[in-house]
C-alpha positions in Angstrom: 6.0 9.1 -10.8 7.8 11.9 -12.6 11.6 12.1 -12.6 12.9 14.5 -10.0 9.9 14.2 -7.7 9.7 11.8 -4.8 6.3 10.3 -4.0 4.0 12.7 -2.1 1.5 9.9 -1.8 3.9 7.7 0.1 4.2 10.4 2.8 0.4 11.0 2.9 -0.2 7.3 3.4 2.3 7.1 6.2 0.6 10.0 7.9 -2.7 8.2 7.7 -1.2 5.1 9.4 0.3 7.3 12.1 -3.0 9.0 12.8 -4.6 5.6 13.3 -1.9 4.5 15.7 -2.0 7.7 17.8 -5.6 9.1 17.6 -8.0 6.3 16.9 -9.4 4.3 19.8 -7.9 1.0 20.8 -7.4 -1.7 19.6 -5.0 -0.5 17.0 -5.4 -2.5 13.7 -1.9 -1.9 12.4 1.2 -0.7 14.3 4.0 0.9 12.2 7.0 1.5 14.5 9.0 3.4 11.8 6.8 6.1 10.5 6.5 8.5 13.4 10.2 8.9 14.1 11.0 9.1 10.4 8.6 11.9 9.8 8.9 13.4 13.3 5.2 13.4 13.8 4.0 14.2 17.4 0.4 14.0 18.6 -0.3 17.7 17.8 1.0 17.4 14.2 -1.2 14.4 13.7 -4.2 16.1 15.2 -3.7 19.0 12.8 -3.3 16.7 9.8 -6.5 14.9 10.8 -8.4 18.2 11.1 -7.3 19.2 7.7 -8.5 15.9 6.2 -11.9 16.3 7.8 -12.2 19.8 6.6 -11.4 18.7 3.1 -13.8 15.8 3.3 -16.7 18.2 4.0 -16.6 19.1 0.3 -17.6 15.5 -0.6 -21.1 15.2 0.9 -22.9 16.3 4.0 -20.7 17.9 6.8 -21.8 15.2 9.3 -20.1 12.6 7.1 -16.7 14.3 7.2 -15.4 12.4 10.2 -16.5 9.0 8.7 -15.0 9.9 5.3 -11.7 10.8 6.9 -11.8 7.6 9.0 -12.5 5.4 5.9 -9.6 7.2 4.1 -7.3 6.0 6.9 -8.7 2.5 6.7 -7.8 2.5 2.9 -4.2 2.4 4.0 -4.3 0.8 7.4 -6.2 -2.4 6.4 -4.1 -3.1 3.4 -1.0 -3.1 5.5 -2.6 -5.3 8.2 -4.0 -7.7 5.6 -0.5 -8.0 4.0 1.2 -8.5 7.3 -1.2 -11.3 8.2 -0.8 -13.0 4.8 3.0 -12.9 5.0 3.2 -14.5 8.4 0.7 -17.2 7.2 2.8 -17.8 4.1 6.0 -19.0 5.7 8.0 -17.5 2.9 11.5 -16.4 3.5 12.1 -13.4 1.3 9.9 -10.3 0.8 9.8 -7.8 -2.1 8.1 -4.4 -1.5 7.1 -3.0 -4.9 6.7 0.7 -4.6 7.6 0.4 -0.9 7.4 4.1 0.1 7.5 4.3 3.9 5.6 1.0 4.5 8.7 -0.8 5.8 7.5 -2.3 9.0 7.9 -5.9 7.9 11.6 -5.5 8.0 11.6 -4.9 11.7 9.2 -7.8 12.4 11.1 -10.6 10.6 14.6 -11.7 10.0 14.1 -12.6 6.4 15.5 -10.4 3.6 13.2 -7.5 2.7 13.8 -5.7 -0.7 12.3 -2.3 -0.8 11.9 -1.5 -4.5 11.0 2.1 -5.4 11.6 4.9 -7.8 15.1 6.3 -7.2 13.9 9.8 -6.1 11.6 8.2 -3.5 14.1 5.6 -2.4 16.8 8.3 -1.8 14.3 10.5 0.1 13.4 7.5 2.4 17.1 6.8 3.1 17.6 10.5 3.8 14.8 10.4 6.4 16.6 7.5 8.2 19.9 9.5 8.2 18.2 12.7 9.3 16.4 11.0 12.1 19.5 9.1 13.2 17.7 5.8 12.9 19.5 2.6 11.9 18.3 0.7 8.9 17.4 -2.9 9.7 20.2 -5.2 8.6 17.7 -7.3 6.5 16.3 -4.2 4.7 17.7 -3.6 1.2 16.8 -0.5 -0.7 16.5 -1.2 -4.5 16.4 1.9 -6.7 14.5 1.2 -9.9 11.5 2.3 -11.9 10.1 -1.2 -12.3 7.0 0.2 -14.1 9.2 1.3 -17.0 11.2 -1.9 -17.2 9.5 -4.8 -15.4 11.7 -7.2 -17.3 14.6 -5.9 -15.3 12.9 -6.4 -11.9 14.2 -9.9 -11.1 17.8 -9.4 -12.4 18.0 -6.2 -10.5 16.7 -7.8 -7.3 19.3 -10.6 -7.7 22.1 -8.0 -7.6 20.9 -7.2 -4.0 20.8 -10.8 -2.8 17.3 -11.8 -3.9 17.2 -15.5 -4.7 15.1 -15.9 -7.9 15.1 -19.7 -7.6 13.1 -19.5 -4.3 9.5 -18.4 -3.8 9.0 -14.9 -2.4 6.3 -12.8 -0.9 5.6 -9.7 -3.1 3.8 -6.7 -1.6 2.4 -4.2 -4.1 0.3 -1.6 -2.2 -0.8 1.8 -3.3 0.8 1.5 -6.7 -1.6 -0.1 -9.2 -3.8 3.0 -9.7 -0.8 5.0 -10.9 0.0 2.5 -13.6 -1.9 1.7 -16.8 -3.5 -1.8 -16.9 -0.8 -2.8 -19.4 2.0 -1.9 -17.0 0.1 -3.7 -14.2 -0.1 -6.9 -16.1 3.5 -6.7 -17.3 4.7 -6.6 -13.7 2.2 -9.3 -12.7 3.6 -11.6 -15.4 7.1 -11.1 -13.9 5.9 -12.0 -10.5 3.9 -14.8 -11.9 7.1 -16.3 -13.5 8.6 -16.8 -10.0 8.8 -20.3 -8.5 5.7 -22.1 -7.2 4.6 -20.8 -3.8 5.3 -17.2 -4.6 2.6 -14.9 -3.3 1.5 -11.4 -4.3 -0.6 -9.1 -2.0 -1.9 -6.0 -3.8 -4.6 -3.4 -3.7 -6.3 -1.3 -6.3 -9.1 1.1 -7.0 -12.4 -0.3 -8.3 -14.4 1.4 -11.1 -16.3 4.4 -9.8 -19.6 2.9 -11.0 -19.3 0.5 -8.1 -18.8 3.1 -5.4 -21.5 4.0 -2.9 -22.1 6.1 0.2 -18.8 6.7 2.2 -16.8 4.8 -0.4 -17.9 7.2 -3.1 -16.9 10.2 -1.0 -13.5 8.6 -0.2 -13.0 7.8 -3.9 -13.7 11.4 -5.0 -11.4 12.7 -2.2 -8.6 10.5 -3.6 -9.3 11.5 -7.2 -9.3 15.2 -6.4 -6.1 15.1 -4.2 -3.6 17.9 -5.0 -1.1 15.1 -5.5 -2.9 14.0 -8.7 -1.2 16.6 -10.9 2.1 14.8 -10.4 0.8 11.4 -9.6 -2.4 10.9 -11.7 -4.6 7.8 -11.5 -4.3 5.7 -14.7 -6.3 2.5 -14.0 -9.2 1.1 -12.1 -9.9 -2.7 -11.9 -12.9 -4.8 -11.3 -12.0 -7.5 -8.7 -13.4 -10.4 -10.7 -11.7 -9.2 -13.9 -8.4 -8.7 -12.2 -8.4 -12.1 -10.7 -8.9 -13.6 -14.2 -6.0 -11.5 -15.5 -3.7 -12.6 -12.7 -4.5 -16.2 -13.5 -3.5 -15.6 -17.1 -0.2 -14.1 -15.8 1.0 -17.3 -14.2 -0.8 -17.4 -10.9 -2.8 -20.5 -9.9 -4.9 -18.8 -7.3 -6.3 -15.3 -6.8 -8.6 -14.3 -3.9 -10.1 -10.8 -3.6 -11.0 -9.1 -0.4 -13.5 -6.3 -0.8 -15.0 -3.9 1.7 -17.6 -6.1 3.4 -15.0 -8.9 4.0 -12.3 -6.5 5.1 -14.7 -4.9 7.6 -15.7 -8.4 8.9 -12.0 -9.3 9.3 -10.8 -6.2 11.1 -13.6 -3.8 12.1 -16.5 -5.9 13.2 -16.0 -5.3 16.9 -15.4 -1.6 16.6 -17.9 1.1 17.5 -15.9 4.1 16.2 -17.1 4.0 12.5 -13.8 2.8 11.1 -14.5 0.9 7.8 -12.8 0.0 4.6 -14.2 2.1 1.6 -15.8 0.3 -1.3 -13.8 2.3 -3.8 -10.9 -0.1 -3.3 -10.2 -3.8 -2.9 -7.3 -6.2 -2.2 -6.1 -9.4 -3.8 -3.9 -12.2 -2.5 -2.6 -14.4 -5.4 -0.3 -17.4 -5.5 1.9 -18.9 -8.2 
């Protein structure tokens, strides 16, 4: 993120989640009750956005693949949010930290535990402005924390404590759609901070895999992401091999790290579908525990 610019990627990801909720066939994999009223997205606006994504996807392979590429692009954001939600409710943990929260705030409306939405100040202020403009109340358990934790990860826990976070208790950290925009050094600095939290703390995160591992639809989605007009202000800085990242997390204080890649993600959430929705193999997810 550059100072003076809120995250365009946060809005783009939110639109993708909304397209899935409104335009994809049932059953819905992930429901986000916040994003549509915040961004004032009706069905026609979402249909127009989807058509634009499919038109762009035509540049990355045969035209008949455009619909599937756009669908997998949606699953890149939808499945990570669903995976994270499932992992949180299985964890039994009683405080949540959203690192680089953007507009993915739905957990706050689904639980009574404190939710700390940490984000770059420009993005955090934009999100709060959307709530005010839409006349929507902010959930009482949702706390907006303005900070650029990538610059000073050592200040993350003290800053959270100022907002009521209890550093002596385990927490569930969510870190979605952020790693690619950080160098691997910054990724591991933040991981070490989370890894220093009490035993039982969990981290759910996703990342882009090296492009040498991409194939078929995943390769087209990866190229579409790389060439996004957002990249000028929000460039990709790192890609991670799942096996290597798991080892790095273990060295950062975690005792367990389990990756979920495209084949398993599809088996978990898309196996019964006939509409071609699938998780692209240009990305993966990890659930780690201290």
